[in-house]
Every structure is written in structure tokens, then in C-alpha cells.
MARDRENMI-180246 format. One line per field, with one value per residue (C-alpha): x, y, z. Coordinates in nm, 3 decimals, always signed. Layout:
N
east (X:...)
north (Y:...)
up (Z:...)
! end
This chain:
490
east (+6.152:+6.302:+6.348:+6.531:+6.587:+6.949:+6.852:+6.570:+6.804:+7.053:+6.768:+6.687:+7.043:+7.086:+6.839:+7.119:+7.320:+7.024:+6.979:+7.347:+7.345:+7.079:+7.161:+7.517:+7.836:+8.001:+8.344:+8.311:+8.291:+8.582:+8.785:+8.674:+8.872:+9.042:+8.807:+8.492:+8.641:+8.710:+8.357:+8.218:+8.436:+8.328:+7.963:+8.001:+8.179:+7.898:+7.635:+7.817:+7.851:+7.474:+7.395:+7.627:+7.382:+7.077:+6.931:+6.791:+6.707:+6.831:+6.648:+6.842:+6.802:+7.010:+7.208:+7.038:+6.712:+6.486:+6.166:+6.319:+6.445:+6.099:+5.947:+6.204:+6.142:+5.766:+5.806:+6.004:+5.736:+5.465:+5.659:+5.661:+6.035:+6.128:+6.374:+6.480:+6.809:+6.845:+6.499:+6.366:+6.044:+5.882:+5.600:+5.556:+5.286:+5.360:+5.240:+5.480:+5.756:+5.858:+5.974:+6.212:+6.393:+6.620:+6.568:+6.845:+6.597:+6.234:+6.125:+5.823:+5.566:+5.208:+4.948:+4.686:+4.832:+4.778:+5.012:+4.795:+4.826:+5.174:+5.327:+5.674:+5.835:+6.129:+6.463:+6.781:+7.135:+7.324:+7.673:+7.552:+7.507:+7.200:+6.863:+6.897:+6.580:+6.691:+6.745:+6.394:+6.250:+6.432:+6.256:+5.925:+5.993:+6.048:+5.738:+5.530:+5.668:+5.612:+5.248:+5.185:+5.323:+5.158:+4.846:+4.927:+5.091:+5.305:+5.307:+5.667:+6.003:+6.351:+6.703:+6.993:+7.250:+7.591:+7.454:+7.124:+7.032:+6.663:+6.563:+6.187:+6.075:+5.727:+5.586:+5.264:+5.483:+5.737:+5.517:+5.357:+5.705:+5.827:+5.546:+5.600:+5.969:+5.907:+5.665:+5.913:+6.187:+5.966:+5.864:+6.229:+6.318:+6.008:+6.070:+6.448:+6.485:+6.844:+6.836:+7.026:+7.373:+7.427:+7.762:+7.736:+8.084:+8.061:+7.815:+7.939:+8.304:+8.223:+8.035:+8.196:+8.019:+8.182:+8.432:+8.167:+7.923:+8.193:+8.296:+7.937:+7.907:+8.245:+8.184:+7.850:+7.979:+7.699:+7.601:+7.634:+8.011:+7.978:+8.030:+7.705:+7.472:+7.263:+6.994:+6.719:+6.895:+6.958:+6.591:+6.493:+6.747:+6.597:+6.250:+6.400:+6.556:+6.909:+7.095:+7.435:+7.734:+7.678:+7.315:+7.403:+7.680:+7.431:+7.171:+7.100:+7.160:+6.859:+6.635:+6.757:+6.739:+6.360:+6.366:+6.383:+6.645:+6.895:+6.931:+7.152:+7.474:+7.427:+7.301:+7.607:+7.840:+7.687:+7.688:+8.048:+8.140:+8.004:+8.207:+8.519:+8.476:+8.412:+8.706:+8.928:+8.992:+8.993:+8.780:+8.773:+8.448:+8.335:+8.419:+8.787:+8.802:+8.703:+8.975:+9.222:+9.579:+9.454:+9.228:+9.521:+9.843:+10.192:+10.436:+10.808:+10.712:+10.395:+10.256:+10.049:+9.847:+9.665:+9.513:+9.443:+9.166:+8.996:+8.622:+8.533:+8.777:+8.709:+9.084:+9.310:+9.622:+9.841:+9.905:+10.118:+10.272:+10.480:+10.680:+10.774:+11.040:+11.044:+11.341:+11.571:+11.389:+11.355:+11.075:+11.047:+10.771:+10.681:+10.464:+10.322:+10.200:+10.000:+10.155:+9.886:+9.547:+9.680:+9.934:+9.670:+9.720:+10.098:+10.097:+9.846:+10.100:+10.381:+10.175:+10.113:+10.483:+10.567:+10.307:+10.409:+10.768:+10.636:+10.368:+10.281:+10.290:+9.957:+9.832:+9.694:+9.461:+9.205:+8.839:+8.717:+8.820:+9.157:+9.025:+8.732:+8.972:+9.181:+8.869:+8.775:+9.118:+9.146:+8.823:+8.922:+9.257:+9.152:+9.407:+9.439:+9.269:+9.586:+9.747:+9.483:+9.235:+9.480:+9.550:+9.201:+9.273:+9.588:+9.400:+9.338:+9.099:+9.230:+8.921:+8.698:+8.926:+8.954:+8.584:+8.491:+8.718:+8.758:+8.574:+8.798:+8.749:+8.741:+8.477:+8.531:+8.686:+8.848:+9.215:+9.308:+9.104:+9.242:+9.605:+9.609:+9.464:+9.755:+10.004:+10.063:+10.085:+10.063:+10.345:+10.093:+9.813:+9.587:+9.618:+9.326:+9.180:+8.980:+9.284:+9.481:+9.218:+9.276:+9.653:+9.633:+9.416:+9.677:+9.957:+9.786:+9.737:+10.077:+10.324:+10.449:+10.621:+10.538:+10.184:+10.311:+10.540:+10.258:+10.033:+10.303:+10.394:+10.031:+9.982:+10.295:+10.168:+9.838:+10.030:+10.239:+9.929:+9.774:+10.094:+10.081:+9.716:+9.778:+10.070:+9.878:+9.580:+9.791:+9.958:+9.634:+9.454:+9.749:+9.767:+9.391:+9.405:+9.690:+9.504:+9.193:+9.395:+9.555:+9.214:+9.094:+9.396:+9.527)
north (-3.988:-3.733:-3.829:-3.572:-3.549:-3.670:-3.991:-4.054:-3.990:-4.246:-4.495:-4.473:-4.562:-4.828:-4.911:-5.069:-4.747:-4.550:-4.808:-4.792:-4.412:-4.425:-4.740:-4.832:-4.789:-4.477:-4.604:-4.880:-4.632:-4.612:-4.291:-4.043:-4.089:-3.808:-3.878:-3.829:-3.514:-3.384:-3.480:-3.273:-2.980:-3.009:-3.026:-2.707:-2.536:-2.631:-2.505:-2.175:-2.137:-2.179:-1.944:-1.679:-1.635:-1.598:-1.346:-1.509:-1.475:-1.712:-1.766:-1.670:-1.886:-2.053:-2.347:-2.689:-2.526:-2.686:-2.529:-2.181:-2.248:-2.354:-2.040:-1.812:-1.982:-1.945:-1.573:-1.532:-1.718:-1.501:-1.195:-1.336:-1.319:-1.451:-1.718:-1.881:-2.063:-2.338:-2.295:-2.539:-2.738:-2.927:-3.179:-3.268:-3.534:-3.797:-4.083:-4.095:-3.930:-3.572:-3.503:-3.223:-3.111:-2.834:-2.787:-2.602:-2.358:-2.255:-2.063:-1.829:-1.917:-1.808:-2.019:-2.024:-2.097:-1.981:-1.693:-1.548:-1.571:-1.720:-2.047:-2.204:-2.481:-2.691:-2.720:-2.916:-2.832:-3.149:-3.205:-3.490:-3.461:-3.687:-3.644:-3.962:-4.108:-4.061:-3.690:-3.663:-3.844:-3.593:-3.310:-3.491:-3.526:-3.151:-3.084:-3.289:-3.102:-2.776:-2.864:-2.899:-2.550:-2.362:-2.579:-2.621:-2.917:-2.814:-3.038:-2.967:-2.919:-2.865:-3.005:-2.770:-3.004:-2.954:-3.039:-2.854:-2.570:-2.645:-3.005:-3.030:-3.307:-3.446:-3.457:-3.628:-3.922:-3.908:-3.838:-4.187:-4.342:-4.109:-4.202:-4.572:-4.544:-4.309:-4.552:-4.837:-4.628:-4.536:-4.898:-5.006:-4.741:-4.799:-5.175:-5.128:-5.397:-5.432:-5.477:-5.767:-5.688:-5.672:-5.573:-5.370:-5.287:-4.926:-4.762:-4.962:-4.874:-4.507:-4.572:-4.528:-4.843:-5.055:-5.241:-5.318:-5.452:-5.640:-5.820:-5.934:-6.048:-6.224:-6.411:-6.535:-6.610:-6.391:-6.449:-6.079:-6.134:-6.349:-6.160:-6.147:-6.158:-5.841:-5.740:-5.865:-6.197:-6.240:-6.175:-6.445:-6.690:-6.635:-6.713:-7.035:-7.103:-7.072:-6.867:-7.036:-7.107:-7.480:-7.454:-7.243:-7.481:-7.771:-7.593:-7.716:-7.413:-7.508:-7.449:-7.091:-7.030:-7.037:-6.719:-6.379:-6.257:-6.511:-6.461:-6.647:-6.783:-6.627:-6.946:-7.149:-6.868:-6.829:-7.201:-7.233:-6.921:-7.080:-7.395:-7.184:-7.027:-7.358:-7.536:-7.224:-7.318:-7.150:-7.293:-7.241:-7.159:-7.315:-6.983:-7.044:-7.314:-7.060:-6.812:-6.762:-6.638:-6.306:-6.267:-6.301:-6.242:-6.291:-6.073:-5.985:-5.640:-5.578:-5.259:-5.231:-4.910:-4.739:-4.389:-4.166:-3.910:-3.627:-3.652:-3.313:-3.143:-3.385:-3.428:-3.725:-3.632:-3.942:-4.203:-4.480:-4.735:-5.037:-5.164:-5.531:-5.653:-6.032:-6.053:-5.858:-5.955:-5.589:-5.369:-4.990:-4.775:-4.444:-4.197:-3.915:-3.669:-3.349:-3.132:-2.874:-2.930:-2.741:-3.020:-3.281:-3.240:-3.256:-3.588:-3.728:-3.662:-3.809:-4.123:-4.153:-4.114:-4.401:-4.649:-4.587:-4.677:-5.033:-5.040:-5.409:-5.432:-5.522:-5.263:-5.439:-5.255:-5.346:-5.264:-5.043:-4.707:-4.678:-4.763:-4.524:-4.251:-4.295:-4.218:-3.923:-3.761:-3.814:-3.617:-3.354:-3.281:-3.349:-3.625:-3.765:-4.104:-4.283:-4.179:-4.325:-4.551:-4.841:-4.838:-4.968:-5.296:-5.331:-5.278:-5.594:-5.571:-5.817:-5.776:-5.890:-6.187:-6.313:-6.276:-6.450:-6.748:-6.809:-6.833:-6.744:-6.758:-6.379:-6.139:-5.900:-5.913:-5.575:-5.525:-5.514:-5.817:-6.034:-5.924:-5.963:-6.312:-6.387:-6.255:-5.898:-5.615:-5.241:-5.046:-4.804:-5.014:-4.706:-4.608:-4.626:-4.426:-4.200:-4.132:-4.037:-3.772:-3.631:-3.648:-3.468:-3.198:-3.150:-3.148:-2.863:-2.670:-2.721:-2.831:-3.093:-3.360:-3.626:-3.629:-3.663:-3.949:-4.127:-4.107:-4.230:-4.516:-4.624:-4.604:-4.812:-5.075:-5.085:-5.149:-5.421:-5.581:-5.594:-5.756:-6.017:-6.101:-6.137:-6.377:-6.573:-6.607:-6.728:-6.994:-7.100:-7.148:-7.336:-7.567:-7.622:-7.710:-7.956:-8.113:-8.163:-8.328:-8.563:-8.657:-8.726:-8.950:-8.736)
up (+2.898:+2.659:+2.293:+2.085:+1.710:+1.729:+1.910:+1.664:+1.371:+1.505:+1.554:+1.185:+1.095:+1.361:+1.642:+1.841:+1.834:+1.968:+2.243:+2.341:+2.333:+2.607:+2.804:+2.703:+2.903:+2.755:+2.861:+2.602:+2.314:+2.071:+2.065:+1.804:+1.483:+1.293:+1.003:+1.212:+1.359:+1.007:+0.900:+1.186:+1.087:+0.722:+0.832:+1.035:+0.746:+0.507:+0.749:+0.789:+0.412:+0.371:+0.660:+0.520:+0.232:+0.460:+0.698:+1.011:+1.379:+1.647:+1.979:+2.292:+2.602:+2.876:+2.737:+2.778:+2.895:+2.634:+2.767:+2.755:+2.403:+2.289:+2.441:+2.278:+1.942:+1.983:+2.045:+1.722:+1.527:+1.683:+1.569:+1.216:+1.150:+0.808:+0.917:+1.244:+1.286:+1.547:+1.695:+1.955:+1.915:+2.201:+2.237:+2.604:+2.577:+2.313:+2.528:+2.820:+2.615:+2.556:+2.203:+2.120:+1.808:+1.686:+1.312:+1.136:+0.985:+1.022:+0.713:+0.708:+0.443:+0.359:+0.539:+0.811:+1.154:+1.510:+1.428:+1.152:+0.776:+0.795:+0.904:+0.916:+0.716:+0.847:+0.668:+0.739:+0.622:+0.530:+0.393:+0.172:-0.203:-0.191:-0.014:+0.191:+0.336:+0.698:+0.625:+0.483:+0.785:+1.008:+0.823:+0.871:+1.245:+1.275:+1.063:+1.307:+1.609:+1.425:+1.358:+1.732:+1.786:+1.499:+1.459:+1.093:+0.923:+0.626:+0.320:+0.228:+0.398:+0.258:+0.258:+0.189:+0.032:-0.123:-0.466:-0.438:-0.203:-0.161:-0.221:-0.142:+0.092:+0.029:+0.382:+0.280:+0.177:+0.462:+0.766:+0.780:+0.755:+1.029:+1.268:+1.210:+1.291:+1.582:+1.743:+1.697:+1.858:+2.153:+2.203:+2.210:+2.465:+2.677:+2.700:+2.719:+2.453:+2.332:+1.952:+1.805:+1.680:+1.305:+1.159:+0.838:+0.717:+0.604:+0.848:+1.146:+1.087:+1.150:+1.476:+1.816:+1.940:+1.668:+1.888:+2.147:+1.888:+1.699:+2.016:+2.070:+1.707:+1.707:+2.032:+1.899:+1.546:+1.417:+1.056:+0.976:+0.980:+0.668:+0.340:+0.144:+0.445:+0.417:+0.671:+0.436:+0.378:+0.749:+0.824:+0.575:+0.719:+1.065:+0.929:+0.792:+1.136:+0.998:+1.258:+1.296:+1.075:+1.116:+1.009:+0.705:+0.601:+0.593:+0.379:+0.031:-0.194:-0.404:-0.102:-0.066:-0.441:-0.414:-0.204:-0.381:-0.131:-0.269:-0.646:-0.893:-0.739:-0.394:-0.219:-0.327:-0.223:+0.123:+0.197:+0.082:+0.279:+0.597:+0.527:+0.472:+0.815:+0.989:+0.823:+0.806:+0.446:+0.106:-0.175:-0.548:-0.723:-1.053:-1.222:-1.148:-1.415:-1.681:-1.585:-1.868:-1.868:-2.006:-1.701:-1.462:-1.657:-1.521:-1.711:-1.700:-1.570:-1.371:-1.220:-0.902:-0.887:-0.600:-0.573:-0.273:-0.318:-0.130:-0.217:-0.069:-0.305:-0.593:-0.596:-0.673:-0.483:-0.499:-0.768:-0.624:-0.861:-0.760:-1.058:-1.023:-1.264:-1.252:-1.492:-1.262:-0.942:-0.845:-0.718:-0.733:-0.582:-0.749:-0.552:-0.764:-0.502:-0.559:-0.293:-0.372:-0.541:-0.842:-0.899:-0.985:-1.359:-1.320:-1.137:-1.388:-1.665:-1.454:-1.403:-1.778:-1.852:-1.616:-1.740:-2.102:-2.021:-1.996:-2.270:-2.229:-1.850:-1.686:-1.436:-1.130:-0.895:-0.628:-0.715:-0.998:-0.855:-1.028:-1.376:-1.328:-1.218:-1.534:-1.738:-1.517:-1.526:-1.901:-1.947:-1.693:-1.863:-2.224:-2.260:-2.615:-2.644:-2.749:-2.417:-2.185:-2.363:-2.413:-2.039:-1.967:-2.145:-1.934:-1.606:-1.405:-1.109:-0.849:-0.631:-0.916:-0.993:-0.636:-0.554:-0.879:-0.827:-0.453:-0.124:+0.171:+0.550:+0.583:+0.711:+0.422:+0.076:+0.131:+0.055:+0.424:+0.524:+0.244:+0.274:+0.651:+0.620:+0.386:+0.643:+0.524:+0.778:+0.714:+0.875:+1.026:+1.172:+1.203:+0.839:+0.596:+0.311:+0.540:+0.756:+0.444:+0.371:+0.720:+0.680:+0.346:+0.500:+0.773:+0.514:+0.329:+0.652:+0.811:+0.545:+0.791:+0.579:+0.838:+0.698:+0.343:+0.448:+0.627:+0.320:+0.082:+0.317:+0.345:-0.031:-0.094:+0.149:-0.042:-0.364:-0.202:-0.052:-0.400:-0.529:-0.252:-0.319:-0.692:-0.644:-0.380:-0.613:-0.906:-0.693:-0.523:-0.853:-0.999:-0.696:-0.705:-1.073:-1.013:-0.720:-0.932:-1.209:-0.958:-0.818:-1.171:-1.233:-1.516)
! end
């Protein structure tokens, strides 16, 4: 069986994905999203930008002929060229497997190999700003294949990242980890063992097998669908023979508190979360009784704030603000849109002008991003402290308030999951933050106002969803407080 570097890379991120890539029904894959397509384009652009600074040779061989590619690469190494782009490495006898890899770069370096007084070091070009472990393991995999070709094992490889051109990878440290994972991957493929499903929100949402895996998890009420269940916590629960919602709901939190995987209030939260799912009911947490009016203010005028950003450009291109006037029972949405990246500073000032028209209005947002962005833009544009610093005390993070005070029968405490559970629907069901990045990219390329309209509509819906969640939370906590007083006979 052939095991290439791409399959091994996917195994590191998710064994189940690697299994499905080999044995799964390709017709069950989700269509490629615009965001993944853009990510591929950005990856290619980054690779080309790095290559434009280098002088290299590239082996020539018939497409998909791995053996011919390996031979052409070997010939370049024997010639002692300084750098090889997209060379092919081959190991035909790793047990009953053939290993193959295509490192982005092979770099000539002094050393004693079968070629003479030179050897080659592997390097990978990655779009990431960080030297993630799976990237380093990929370099180690290529270093191992390279050692079989040149009869010399390098002690260092490199990652060419966005933030740093030549991050060194310590191969003495990474090679043992690589071999351990490689052997696990081979064993899975040899035995054709389908790994258990585990839904992790962020990485899984970008996988084309997501719908297939989610269906398996949903039909089996898998514990990974419960917020707070991490892979390590799930592994511990399995050791404790707690593998169903019913079993988790019956656990005494004190029993879990003895395990290091379940610190502080986590045991109580997980048990209550399981009960919420089983009963399809919302619960208040003890922290709710310490929530003050300042923590969740209701004011004559309230503002609901949401930002859209393009991380690749380090650009905040839309500030959306929904102004709710409870005195006049009116609502007005204000989209401050940077129609070009150069307009970022302009819309920042427009946002400041609006929020200071209502100097006492609380500014509701969902998660910390908006408050952090206020700080970042203030630094970027040298905004006087009196124009931005007081805004931070007006910011109210609804995500923090609702996760601190409630347990809900939802699979995620994201804005979409919560608002949809409360009955809210986005006008564009396909819209999300990643899609907005793609739409903005298309807006800049084409000037088609349909993309601008789609972004503004999605952002407005985010603001209105935040408004809905805030009002729901206020009413739920008030009703819960009243119910407790009635039970107490007060």
C-alpha cells in the first residue's frame, strides 16, 4: 500500500479523516467551500512569493509517475544543485508499505552523504504564522525519507512561514514523534480500523467529511457534541466507563473533580450539560445569582456591535452597529464599510462618532473580539485615550454572561448555535465569518455590490442575533429568580 505525505499529514490532524480519504465514499464529501478555495489560493500565493526570492531546480518527469520523479530528484542531488523544488522521495520497503513524499524544498548543505561532501535538508513552505507541531512532523517525515536516499540523517529542517522565513525544526526531537505516529497510521490502514468519530468544532468545520461524521455522531448522541468535552476529557470518561449522555448525567461531580482533566467547575458544568440535553431544558448556574444589573444592563438606548475582518490583510473592514432605542421602540442599523483597505481608518472614526452620540449606551458584543479590536485600532490610529478608553467600560460581552450563568441544550455556545436555538434565522443560511472574508475578497476584485450587500446583511443579522440573545438572557434570569423566590415561599 502507498502512504504519501499528504495522507500522513491528515492522519496527524484527524485519524478518521485519513481513514475516510482511503476507504470512505467520496460521494459523501461536502462540496468545497469558498473559504477553503480561498485558503488554497492564498497558500499557493505564499509559496510563489517565497519561491520568487530563490533560485532552484525542479525535477521533470511524467505526471503521477512517482518512481520517475524519485529518479529525476536523485539525479539532481547527485549533480549537487543548490536547491530542489518539489522533489520526490521514495521508500519502497517500510514493512508492507511504500512511503513517498514531495517536500517543498531540498536545500544543499555541507555534510557526508552518498553524494560526496554535501547533503540535503528538507524545508516546507506554510501559510501559517506559527510552527505548528504537525508541520514540524511533516518536515521530520521528509527528513526520514531523505536519509534513505542520501544515507545521511540531517539534524535540522526548516519551515518557511509568513512570520519567519526559516524556522528551524529540531529533528532529533521530532523524529521519534514522527515514527510513533507513522506506525500508528500504518497500523490503522493495515487493519482497516475505522477510528471513532469525535467532533471538534473548529478543525472539523473545515473538513469535507464533516457532514458524514456529524451524522454518525448525532445518531449515536456522541459525547463530543457536548460543549466542554475535549479529546482528553473524553478519553478519561471512557476509562471511567462513561460513554453516554445518561451515564454522564448520573455522575456525581465530586467523582470527576478528582481527575486532573476536570478542573474547578468543569464537572458540575458537564453533568448539568448532559441533563440539559436529555431534558431539552435550560438551567441557571450558581453564578447567575451573583450577576448584578451592571453586568447585564438594560438601558433606554443600547448598541449591538459586530466586526468583520480579513486576517490575511490584518484589516477590519466592517463595523456594524444596531442602535436599539427602547424609549421610541425603534431600531437602526449602521454599517461602516471599508470599501478599500485604505478606508479602515475612516470607518474607525465613523464608528467613534456614532458611539459618542449615545455616551451612556452599553455596547453589547459577542465574545472578546470587538473589545480587543477597539484597543488595536486605537493604537493603530493613535486615537486619544478619551475617545476610546471609556468605551471599554461600556462593552458588555454577551457570550461571557450567558456561559457564566446558564447551561443550555446546545452543541456549541457560538452566536449561531445559541440564536438558532432561540428561534433566530440568518437571511443567508450559508453566511459566516469565513464566507464574509471570501465575499470581501471578491468585492475588492470585481466591485460587484452584491458581495457588499451580502456582507452587510450578514453582519446586521449577527447584531440582531446578539440583541435577541441579550433580551432572552435577561428574561430567563428574571423568570428563574422569580421561580426560586416562589419555591422559597417569599
